[in-house]
N, C-alpha and C positions, 0 to 999 in steps of 0.2 A: 347352637352351642359349639358345634364342630367348626363353623366358620369363624366364630369369635376366637376360639383357641388357635386356629391357624393364623389369624391376623395378629394375635398377641405374640406368637412364636416368631413371625416375620419381623415385627417391630423389635423384639428382644434381640434377634440375631443381627439386625441392622445396628443396634446400639453397641453390641459386643464387637462387631467387626469394624467400627469406626476407626479410621486412621487419622491421627492428629496431623496438622500441617507441618510439623517438624519430625525429624527422624531421631532415633537414638544416636546416630552418628553426628547429626547437627547439634544436638544437646551436648554431647561430649566435646565437640569442637569448640563450642562456646565456653564450656567450663575450662578446657585446656588453655583457652586464650584469655582467661579471667574476665569473661563477659557473664554477668549474672542472669541474663534473660535471653530467651529466644522468642521471636514473635513473627506473626504472619498478619498481613494487613492488605486490604484491597479497597479501591473506590467502588461504591455502588453506582449503578446507572443513575443518571439524573432523574429526579421525580418530575411531576408535571409543572412545578414552579422553577425547575432548574437546580433545585437543591441536591447536592451530592454529599452523601454520608460516607463514612469510612468504617468498615467492619474490621475487627481484629481479634486475635487470640494470642495468648502468651503463656510461657512456661518459665517459672522461676527455677533456674538451674543452679542457683547459689545455695550456700549452706545457711543463709541469713534471711530472716523475715524482712519484707519490704514494707515501708510505711507509706510512701508515695512513689508513683512512677509517672513521669511525664514523657509523652511521645510527641515530637515535633515533626510535622509532615507538610508537604506542599504538593499541589496538583500540577499535572502536565497535560498538554493536549495531544492530538494524534501525531503531531510532528515533533513531539518531545520538548516543546517550549513551555516554560513556566507560565501559568495563567493565574489571574487574580479573580477573586469573587466579584460579581457585579454589585453585590451589596457589601459595603464596608471596604472594598478594594484591597482585601488582605490576601496574601499568598500563603505564608506559613501559619499553620494552626497548631496550637498546643492542646493535646488531650491529656487529662489527668485522671489517674486511677488512684483511689484511696484504699489502702490496705486495712488490716495487715494482709500481705500476700505471703503465705507460709512457704518455706523451702519445699521444692518439689511440686508446688501447686500448678495445675494446668487449667486455664480459664478460656472458654470458647464463647463465641457469639456476642462479644461486646461491640457496641456501635457508638461512634461519635456522630450524632444526627446533624444533618445539614451544615457540614463544616464550611462549605462554600456554595454560592449560587452562580453557576456557570455551566451551561449545557455542553460546552466544548471539552470538559474534563474527561480524559480517557484513562488516566492512571494516577497513582499516588506514590510519591517518593519519600522515603524515610530520611529525615534531616538530622535528628538528634534524639537520643534516649537519655533521660536523667532519672536516677533512682536515689531516694533517701531511704536508708535502712533504719529499722527500729533501734539499732544500737548507736545511732548518730552518725555513722559513716555514710559516704555518698559515692555515687558512680555516675560518670557522664561519658558518652561516646558520640562523636560527630564525624570521625574520619570515615571516608567511604569504605576503606578496607575493614574497619571494625564493624561498621553497620552491616556489611555483607555477611559477617559472621552472625550477627544478631538476627538478621532477617534473611535466612538462607533460601527461602522458597522461590522467590522471583516469579511466582505464579499469581493468579488471582488479580489480574489487572495491575501488576507491578509495572513500573516504567522500565523499558528495555535499557540495560546499561547502567541503571541506577539502583541503589539499595532500596 
């Protein structure tokens, strides 16, 4: 009983002390720059078939509910060259999230499975973010400067020098 209680307390403290991949400052910077979303993403290590998945988390920092969010990203190898999937020969992949994503929502642990098949992929670059809001308005960002505000972490197997 004592062991179970200690385990439960350790699990609870781990959940309470979790730090999201963005900071209060990065969320504020996104809001101040009129960016509705902050996100974190990384390429997973290739699986046994060479499939590379992309994990991501996001925070709706806008005052509006999102209907759809599309994230366009592409892989790079160890020398920062863009590489294509060996199956389908595609580089840019679009992942779509269906809402509603309420204002203030923070979502963790999402994965776009097997986005590419190429065992040389070392990192993933954010190319564009598109958002359709429930009120009919839209948002799109593809400038490197804007994408660096949306994806401030640059960790988790992000490509050096790229958003």
